[in-house]
N, CA, C and O atoms as a DFTB+ gen file, in Angstrom:
456 C
 N C O
     1  1      13.606       2.413       3.993
     2  2      12.863       3.175       3.023
     3  2      12.496       4.513       3.649
     4  3      12.166       4.588       4.832
     5  1      12.558       5.560       2.848
     6  2      12.197       6.890       3.334
     7  2      10.759       7.226       2.953
     8  3      10.145       6.562       2.118
     9  1      10.246       8.267       3.582
    10  2       8.906       8.735       3.239
    11  2       8.857       9.173       1.776
    12  3       7.868       8.924       1.088
    13  1       9.902       9.815       1.306
    14  2       9.959      10.252      -0.095
    15  2       9.918       9.053      -1.047
    16  3       9.245       9.103      -2.077
    17  1      10.626       7.992      -0.713
    18  2      10.609       6.788      -1.550
    19  2       9.225       6.148      -1.537
    20  3       8.750       5.665      -2.565
    21  1       8.579       6.145      -0.370
    22  2       7.230       5.592      -0.278
    23  2       6.265       6.403      -1.137
    24  3       5.469       5.833      -1.884
    25  1       6.332       7.718      -1.034
    26  2       5.476       8.591      -1.852
    27  2       5.695       8.317      -3.337
    28  3       4.738       8.195      -4.101
    29  1       6.945       8.222      -3.734
    30  2       7.272       7.976      -5.139
    31  2       6.698       6.642      -5.618
    32  3       6.192       6.543      -6.736
    33  1       6.779       5.622      -4.769
    34  2       6.232       4.306      -5.142
    35  2       4.722       4.381      -5.340
    36  3       4.189       3.787      -6.278
    37  1       4.034       5.104      -4.466
    38  2       2.575       5.239      -4.582
    39  2       2.188       6.109      -5.775
    40  3       1.263       5.784      -6.518
    41  1       2.899       7.204      -5.946
    42  2       2.577       8.151      -7.026
    43  2       2.899       7.606      -8.410
    44  3       2.442       8.163      -9.408
    45  1       3.678       6.527      -8.495
    46  2       4.087       5.975      -9.787
    47  2       2.953       5.267     -10.526
    48  3       3.071       4.996     -11.721
    49  1       1.862       4.969      -9.833
    50  2       0.764       4.254     -10.485
    51  2      -0.109       5.213     -11.283
    52  3      -0.376       6.330     -10.839
    53  1      -0.553       4.781     -12.456
    54  2      -1.410       5.640     -13.268
    55  2      -2.674       6.041     -12.504
    56  3      -3.355       5.203     -11.914
    57  1      -2.963       7.319     -12.528
    58  2      -4.173       7.810     -11.872
    59  2      -4.062       7.966     -10.381
    60  3      -5.053       8.294      -9.728
    61  1      -2.880       7.742      -9.809
    62  2      -2.703       7.881      -8.359
    63  2      -2.877       9.338      -7.966
    64  3      -2.380      10.243      -8.635
    65  1      -3.591       9.547      -6.868
    66  2      -3.824      10.885      -6.344
    67  2      -3.438      10.910      -4.874
    68  3      -3.772      10.004      -4.111
    69  1      -2.732      11.962      -4.496
    70  2      -2.339      12.138      -3.106
    71  2      -3.250      13.186      -2.482
    72  3      -3.479      14.244      -3.068
    73  1      -3.766      12.893      -1.300
    74  2      -4.638      13.826      -0.605
    75  2      -4.457      13.712       0.893
    76  3      -3.505      13.102       1.380
    77  1      -5.387      14.308       1.611
    78  2      -5.339      14.285       3.073
    79  2      -6.721      13.918       3.583
    80  3      -7.717      14.530       3.197
    81  1      -6.779      12.908       4.457
    82  2      -8.046      12.439       4.984
    83  2      -7.789      11.753       6.312
    84  3      -6.796      11.042       6.472
    85  1      -8.688      11.967       7.267
    86  2      -8.591      11.309       8.563
    87  2      -7.219      11.519       9.206
    88  3      -6.621      10.588       9.744
    89  1      -6.740      12.746       9.138
    90  2      -5.478      13.151       9.780
    91  2      -4.239      12.485       9.197
    92  3      -3.214      12.401       9.872
    93  1      -4.312      12.013       7.961
    94  2      -3.127      11.419       7.352
    95  2      -3.129      11.642       5.845
    96  3      -4.165      11.908       5.236
    97  1      -1.950      11.527       5.268
    98  2      -1.807      11.596       3.815
    99  2      -2.310      10.280       3.253
   100  3      -1.931       9.205       3.717
   101  1      -3.165      10.377       2.252
   102  2      -3.737       9.177       1.644
   103  2      -3.431       9.164       0.156
   104  3      -3.439      10.205      -0.502
   105  1      -3.162       7.980      -0.363
   106  2      -2.931       7.781      -1.784
   107  2      -4.095       6.947      -2.303
   108  3      -4.386       5.871      -1.781
   109  1      -4.759       7.462      -3.344
   110  2      -5.920       6.777      -3.894
   111  2      -5.748       6.540      -5.384
   112  3      -5.049       7.276      -6.081
   113  1      -6.403       5.496      -5.845
   114  2      -6.522       5.195      -7.269
   115  2      -7.983       4.888      -7.511
   116  3      -8.575       4.055      -6.825
   117  1      -8.563       5.564      -8.491
   118  2      -9.973       5.346      -8.822
   119  2     -10.869       5.583      -7.605
   120  3     -11.896       4.922      -7.446
   121  1     -10.475       6.530      -6.746
   122  2     -11.268       6.866      -5.568
   123  2     -11.143       5.900      -4.417
   124  3     -11.816       6.064      -3.399
   125  1     -10.294       4.892      -4.554
   126  2     -10.132       3.887      -3.500
   127  2      -8.726       3.975      -2.916
   128  3      -7.764       4.272      -3.625
   129  1      -8.620       3.714      -1.625
   130  2      -7.348       3.860      -0.923
   131  2      -6.347       2.795      -1.370
   132  3      -6.623       1.596      -1.375
   133  1      -5.179       3.294      -1.741
   134  2      -4.042       2.441      -2.082
   135  2      -3.167       2.258      -0.846
   136  3      -2.755       1.144      -0.523
   137  1      -2.886       3.374      -0.156
   138  2      -2.036       3.344       1.042
   139  2      -2.151       4.674       1.770
   140  3      -2.701       5.641       1.243
   141  1      -1.621       4.710       3.000
   142  2      -1.619       5.938       3.819
   143  2      -0.267       6.105       4.490
   144  3       0.411       5.134       4.826
   145  1       0.106       7.367       4.675
   146  2       1.220       7.716       5.557
   147  2       0.602       8.014       6.914
   148  3      -0.197       8.942       7.036
   149  1       0.956       7.254       7.920
   150  2       0.329       7.402       9.230
   151  2       1.056       8.369      10.148
   152  3       0.502       8.757      11.177
   153  1       2.246       8.763       9.823
   154  2       3.056       9.550      10.739
   155  2       3.937       8.618      11.544
   156  3       3.774       7.399      11.492
   157  1       4.877       9.194      12.291
   158  2       5.822       8.392      13.069
   159  2       6.522       7.349      12.210
   160  3       6.857       6.262      12.681
   161  1       6.742       7.694      10.929
   162  2       7.454       6.804       9.998
   163  2       6.754       5.470       9.800
   164  3       7.400       4.435       9.640
   165  1       5.424       5.504       9.812
   166  2       4.639       4.301       9.558
   167  2       3.673       4.542       8.410
   168  3       3.252       5.668       8.144
   169  1       3.337       3.450       7.743
   170  2       2.377       3.498       6.645
   171  2       1.317       2.434       6.847
   172  3       1.519       1.474       7.590
   173  1       0.196       2.608       6.187
   174  2      -0.862       1.613       6.191
   175  2      -1.043       1.125       4.763
   176  3      -1.188       1.922       3.836
   177  1      -1.033      -0.181       4.596
   178  2      -1.243      -0.811       3.299
   179  2      -2.595      -1.494       3.326
   180  3      -2.954      -2.131       4.317
   181  1      -3.343      -1.365       2.245
   182  2      -4.723      -1.844       2.223
   183  2      -4.907      -3.053       1.302
   184  3      -4.050      -3.374       0.479
   185  1      -6.050      -3.703       1.471
   186  2      -6.410      -4.826       0.616
   187  2      -5.674      -6.110       0.941
   188  3      -5.401      -6.918       0.053
   189  1      -5.352      -6.299       2.209
   190  2      -4.598      -7.476       2.624
   191  2      -5.468      -8.311       3.555
   192  3      -5.924      -7.829       4.592
   193  1      -5.690      -9.540       3.183
   194  2      -6.564     -10.415       3.957
   195  2      -5.942     -10.876       5.266
   196  3      -4.733     -10.751       5.461
   197  1      -6.769     -11.412       6.167
   198  2      -6.303     -11.813       7.500
   199  2      -5.167     -12.836       7.489
   200  3      -4.245     -12.738       8.298
   201  1      -5.220     -13.805       6.595
   202  2      -4.162     -14.818       6.553
   203  2      -2.835     -14.200       6.144
   204  3      -1.791     -14.532       6.706
   205  1      -2.873     -13.298       5.161
   206  2      -1.636     -12.649       4.725
   207  2      -1.115     -11.690       5.796
   208  3       0.095     -11.570       5.989
   209  1      -2.023     -11.012       6.486
   210  2      -1.609     -10.149       7.593
   211  2      -0.830     -10.976       8.613
   212  3       0.257     -10.585       9.039
   213  1      -1.391     -12.116       9.000
   214  2      -0.709     -12.988       9.965
   215  2       0.651     -13.438       9.437
   216  3       1.636     -13.454      10.176
   217  1       0.698     -13.798       8.170
   218  2       1.947     -14.264       7.566
   219  2       3.013     -13.157       7.563
   220  3       4.163     -13.401       7.927
   221  1       2.625     -11.942       7.152
   222  2       3.580     -10.837       7.108
   223  2       4.118     -10.509       8.499
   224  3       5.316     -10.278       8.668
   225  1       3.240     -10.491       9.479
   226  2       3.664     -10.201      10.848
   227  2       4.589     -11.307      11.369
   228  3       5.593     -11.024      12.022
   229  1       4.249     -12.549      11.081
   230  2       5.082     -13.672      11.523
   231  2       6.459     -13.628      10.862
   232  3       7.472     -13.879      11.516
   233  1       6.496     -13.311       9.573
   234  2       7.759     -13.278       8.834
   235  2       8.635     -12.086       9.213
   236  3       9.862     -12.190       9.212
   237  1       8.003     -10.950       9.539
   238  2       8.780      -9.737       9.795
   239  2       8.094      -8.858      10.844
   240  3       7.561      -7.800      10.510
   241  1       8.104      -9.286      12.103
   242  2       7.433      -8.520      13.160
   243  2       8.091      -7.165      13.447
   244  3       7.463      -6.292      14.045
   245  1       9.331      -6.984      13.032
   246  2       9.986      -5.690      13.217
   247  2       9.417      -4.642      12.261
   248  3       9.523      -3.442      12.511
   249  1       8.817      -5.100      11.174
   250  2       8.258      -4.185      10.170
   251  2       6.749      -4.084      10.256
   252  3       6.204      -2.981      10.239
   253  1       6.063      -5.211      10.347
   254  2       4.605      -5.233      10.224
   255  2       3.898      -5.431      11.557
   256  3       4.375      -6.154      12.431
   257  1       2.748      -4.774      11.694
   258  2       1.877      -4.988      12.852
   259  2       0.464      -4.552      12.469
   260  3       0.271      -3.801      11.513
   261  1      -0.514      -5.032      13.227
   262  2      -1.910      -4.693      12.926
   263  2      -2.752      -4.775      14.198
   264  3      -2.634      -5.718      14.980
   265  1      -3.590      -3.784      14.382
   266  2      -4.589      -3.833      15.444
   267  2      -5.771      -4.643      14.927
   268  3      -5.830      -4.968      13.741
   269  1      -6.700      -4.965      15.799
   270  2      -7.901      -5.682      15.345
   271  2      -8.678      -4.835      14.345
   272  3      -9.236      -5.362      13.382
   273  1      -8.714      -3.534      14.570
   274  2      -9.392      -2.636      13.635
   275  2      -8.767      -2.739      12.243
   276  3      -9.486      -2.815      11.247
   277  1      -7.444      -2.744      12.169
   278  2      -6.762      -2.882      10.879
   279  2      -7.087      -4.235      10.252
   280  3      -7.375      -4.314       9.057
   281  1      -7.041      -5.293      11.046
   282  2      -7.342      -6.630      10.521
   283  2      -8.751      -6.677       9.916
   284  3      -8.956      -7.209       8.826
   285  1      -9.717      -6.105      10.653
   286  2     -11.097      -6.106      10.174
   287  2     -11.245      -5.306       8.879
   288  3     -12.100      -5.608       8.047
   289  1     -10.415      -4.297       8.722
   290  2     -10.470      -3.446       7.529
   291  2      -9.538      -3.939       6.421
   292  3      -9.383      -3.264       5.403
   293  1      -8.923      -5.097       6.601
   294  2      -7.987      -5.676       5.639
   295  2      -6.813      -4.742       5.368
   296  3      -6.463      -4.469       4.220
   297  1      -6.211      -4.256       6.465
   298  2      -5.071      -3.349       6.398
   299  2      -3.962      -3.852       7.308
   300  3      -4.192      -4.629       8.234
   301  1      -2.758      -3.387       7.018
   302  2      -1.619      -3.683       7.878
   303  2      -0.768      -2.422       7.967
   304  3      -0.675      -1.655       7.009
   305  1      -0.153      -2.218       9.115
   306  2       0.771      -1.105       9.301
   307  2       2.191      -1.621       9.117
   308  3       2.506      -2.766       9.440
   309  1       3.045      -0.733       8.583
   310  2       4.440      -1.101       8.372
   311  2       5.338       0.071       8.767
   312  3       5.002       1.235       8.544
   313  1       6.473      -0.261       9.351
   314  2       7.470       0.739       9.712
   315  2       8.353       0.985       8.490
   316  3       8.959       0.056       7.957
   317  1       8.419       2.233       8.056
   318  2       9.162       2.563       6.844
   319  2      10.636       2.179       6.920
   320  3      11.205       1.707       5.936
   321  1      11.249       2.376       8.066
   322  2      12.689       2.147       8.195
   323  2      13.102       0.730       7.812
   324  3      14.205       0.520       7.308
   325  1      12.232      -0.236       8.046
   326  2      12.587      -1.628       7.761
   327  2      11.760      -2.251       6.641
   328  3      11.873      -3.449       6.380
   329  1      10.932      -1.450       5.982
   330  2      10.077      -1.975       4.912
   331  2      10.901      -2.252       3.656
   332  3      11.540      -1.353       3.109
   333  1      10.878      -3.484       3.216
   334  2      11.599      -3.902       2.011
   335  2      10.886      -3.321       0.784
   336  3       9.693      -3.562       0.602
   337  1      11.593      -2.560      -0.059
   338  2      10.959      -1.957      -1.232
   339  2      10.280      -2.965      -2.160
   340  3       9.246      -2.654      -2.750
   341  1      10.845      -4.164      -2.298
   342  2      10.230      -5.152      -3.187
   343  2       8.922      -5.692      -2.602
   344  3       7.985      -5.979      -3.347
   345  1       8.852      -5.829      -1.291
   346  2       7.607      -6.256      -0.644
   347  2       6.555      -5.164      -0.809
   348  3       5.404      -5.447      -1.139
   349  1       6.957      -3.915      -0.578
   350  2       6.034      -2.799      -0.778
   351  2       5.504      -2.791      -2.198
   352  3       4.298      -2.665      -2.409
   353  1       6.383      -2.924      -3.166
   354  2       5.960      -2.872      -4.567
   355  2       4.963      -3.981      -4.883
   356  3       3.973      -3.747      -5.576
   357  1       5.215      -5.169      -4.387
   358  2       4.291      -6.290      -4.618
   359  2       2.913      -5.996      -4.038
   360  3       1.899      -6.223      -4.698
   361  1       2.873      -5.495      -2.814
   362  2       1.591      -5.213      -2.163
   363  2       0.864      -4.059      -2.854
   364  3      -0.353      -4.116      -3.034
   365  1       1.597      -3.011      -3.242
   366  2       0.970      -1.884      -3.938
   367  2       0.452      -2.294      -5.316
   368  3      -0.651      -1.907      -5.702
   369  1       1.235      -3.068      -6.055
   370  2       0.807      -3.503      -7.389
   371  2      -0.477      -4.320      -7.316
   372  3      -1.395      -4.123      -8.113
   373  1      -0.535      -5.223      -6.370
   374  2      -1.736      -6.055      -6.247
   375  2      -2.950      -5.197      -5.904
   376  3      -4.029      -5.383      -6.469
   377  1      -2.771      -4.261      -4.979
   378  2      -3.892      -3.377      -4.621
   379  2      -4.294      -2.514      -5.812
   380  3      -5.484      -2.335      -6.070
   381  1      -3.318      -1.979      -6.539
   382  2      -3.605      -1.181      -7.725
   383  2      -4.449      -1.979      -8.718
   384  3      -5.437      -1.467      -9.244
   385  1      -4.070      -3.206      -8.970
   386  2      -4.802      -4.045      -9.918
   387  2      -6.225      -4.326      -9.447
   388  3      -7.121      -4.529     -10.266
   389  1      -6.436      -4.340      -8.128
   390  2      -7.773      -4.565      -7.576
   391  2      -8.675      -3.341      -7.676
   392  3      -9.886      -3.480      -7.850
   393  1      -8.098      -2.133      -7.566
   394  2      -8.943      -0.939      -7.466
   395  2      -8.978      -0.074      -8.722
   396  3      -9.912       0.708      -8.897
   397  1      -7.998      -0.193      -9.585
   398  2      -7.967       0.639     -10.794
   399  2      -8.975       0.116     -11.820
   400  3      -9.377      -1.047     -11.790
   401  1      -9.363       1.002     -12.718
   402  2     -10.235       0.584     -13.815
   403  2      -9.493      -0.441     -14.654
   404  3      -8.283      -0.340     -14.857
   405  1     -10.227      -1.422     -15.133
   406  2      -9.609      -2.524     -15.878
   407  2      -8.844      -2.027     -17.101
   408  3      -7.792      -2.571     -17.437
   409  1      -9.362      -1.001     -17.765
   410  2      -8.671      -0.458     -18.943
   411  2      -7.330       0.162     -18.555
   412  3      -6.366       0.079     -19.315
   413  1      -7.266       0.780     -17.382
   414  2      -6.027       1.381     -16.895
   415  2      -5.019       0.286     -16.559
   416  3      -3.837       0.405     -16.880
   417  1      -5.485      -0.772     -15.917
   418  2      -4.604      -1.891     -15.575
   419  2      -4.074      -2.543     -16.848
   420  3      -2.891      -2.872     -16.934
   421  1      -4.932      -2.725     -17.821
   422  2      -4.527      -3.352     -19.085
   423  2      -3.450      -2.514     -19.782
   424  3      -2.457      -3.059     -20.263
   425  1      -3.642      -1.197     -19.836
   426  2      -2.660      -0.311     -20.456
   427  2      -1.353      -0.317     -19.665
   428  3      -0.271      -0.330     -20.252
   429  1      -1.451      -0.308     -18.344
   430  2      -0.269      -0.332     -17.477
   431  2       0.501      -1.626     -17.666
   432  3       1.729      -1.606     -17.761
   433  1      -0.202      -2.756     -17.722
   434  2       0.447      -4.045     -17.951
   435  2       1.157      -4.067     -19.303
   436  3       2.277      -4.566     -19.414
   437  1       0.501      -3.523     -20.332
   438  2       1.091      -3.501     -21.667
   439  2       2.347      -2.634     -21.689
   440  3       3.337      -2.984     -22.330
   441  1       2.303      -1.522     -20.999
   442  2       3.449      -0.608     -20.935
   443  2       4.649      -1.266     -20.260
   444  3       5.794      -1.027     -20.645
   445  1       4.383      -2.091     -19.258
   446  2       5.450      -2.776     -18.516
   447  2       5.870      -4.078     -19.170
   448  3       6.859      -4.687     -18.763
   449  1       5.129      -4.511     -20.179
   450  2       5.432      -5.776     -20.822
   451  2       5.016      -6.980     -20.008
   452  3       5.569      -8.070     -20.154
   453  1       4.027      -6.768     -19.141
   454  2       3.552      -7.854     -18.276
   455  2       2.480      -8.683     -18.949
   456  3       1.974      -9.636     -18.356
């Protein structure tokens, strides 16, 4: 996956905003972090619990890793080069549904036929 593809995946959500914070590009929905571009072809995905972090790292250690700080913040880092687009989409969609306004999620679900 390229940085451009990652940006496009994040920007595709209704109300997604791209900005810069804490020395990295951040994607937010409803004022809450959806994901970050960390540099060095890595991204940070948010809203992932400790058990899922462990599972993702165990299943694909070439792609996923997390420091204790990331674990405590319910985040995981991923290497773009090996990040599966379908896994990214699943993680982004779930985070979007958690942080977006319920009316926005409802309209988005209706638009997708979900």
